[in-house]
C-alpha positions in Angstrom: 114.4 102.0 73.6 111.8 104.0 75.4 108.8 102.1 76.6 106.8 105.2 77.8 104.6 105.6 74.7 104.1 101.9 74.0 101.2 99.7 74.9 101.6 96.9 77.5 101.5 94.3 74.6 104.2 96.2 72.7 106.4 96.3 75.8 105.9 92.6 76.4 106.7 91.8 72.8 109.9 93.9 73.0 111.0 92.0 76.1 110.3 88.7 74.4 112.5 89.7 71.5 115.3 90.6 74.0 114.8 87.2 75.7 115.1 85.5 72.3 118.3 87.4 71.4 119.8 86.6 74.8 119.1 82.9 74.1 120.6 83.1 70.6 123.7 85.0 71.9 124.3 82.0 74.1 123.8 79.6 71.2 121.0 77.7 73.1 118.0 76.2 71.5 114.4 76.7 72.6 114.4 73.0 73.4 117.4 73.2 75.7 116.0 76.2 77.6 112.6 74.5 77.8 114.2 71.4 79.3 116.1 73.4 81.9 113.0 75.4 82.9 110.7 72.4 82.8 108.2 73.7 80.3 107.4 72.9 76.7 109.2 74.4 73.7 106.0 76.1 72.8 106.1 77.9 76.2 109.5 79.3 75.3 108.3 80.3 71.9 105.4 82.1 73.5 107.7 83.9 75.9 109.8 85.1 73.1 106.7 86.5 71.5 105.9 88.4 74.8 103.2 86.0 76.0 104.5 84.4 79.2 103.6 84.3 82.8 105.9 86.1 85.1 107.2 83.0 86.8 108.1 81.5 83.4 109.8 84.7 82.3 111.9 84.6 85.5 112.7 80.9 85.1 113.9 81.6 81.5 116.1 84.4 82.8 117.5 81.9 85.4 118.2 79.4 82.6 120.1 82.0 80.7 121.9 83.2 83.8 120.4 86.6 83.5 118.4 86.8 86.7 120.7 89.6 88.0 119.2 91.8 85.3 116.0 92.0 87.3 117.5 94.5 89.7 118.0 96.8 86.7 114.6 95.9 85.3 112.7 96.8 88.5 115.1 98.1 91.2 114.0 97.7 94.9 111.7 100.5 95.9 112.5 102.6 99.0 109.8 104.0 101.2 109.7 107.8 101.1 110.6 109.6 104.3 107.1 111.1 104.5 105.4 107.7 104.2 107.8 106.3 106.7 106.9 109.0 109.2 103.2 108.4 108.6 103.6 104.7 109.1 105.6 105.1 112.3 107.8 102.1 111.5 105.0 99.9 110.2 105.2 98.6 106.6 102.6 99.9 104.2 100.2 97.1 103.0 97.8 99.0 100.6 97.5 102.1 98.5 95.0 104.7 99.5 91.9 105.0 97.3 
């Protein structure tokens, strides 16, 4: 599924649906996941609708043993050789305006 042409809300909703399907595939209830994460069942429901804070989303992935998927979701970003030369070994802190 391509996310390029979708709004941020549509992408969040699609990720929520995937989260829900992962939970169902493991035959886990929203209440079970909520208890593991330490949030309410309503918070899990909202996450499955694409309305969750990032820390809750990650905690749910941990509860479903899917946290390794984050490396595929957003792989570590390498510094380009040109930027590395400009920085002379220092780590970049801000984007230029």
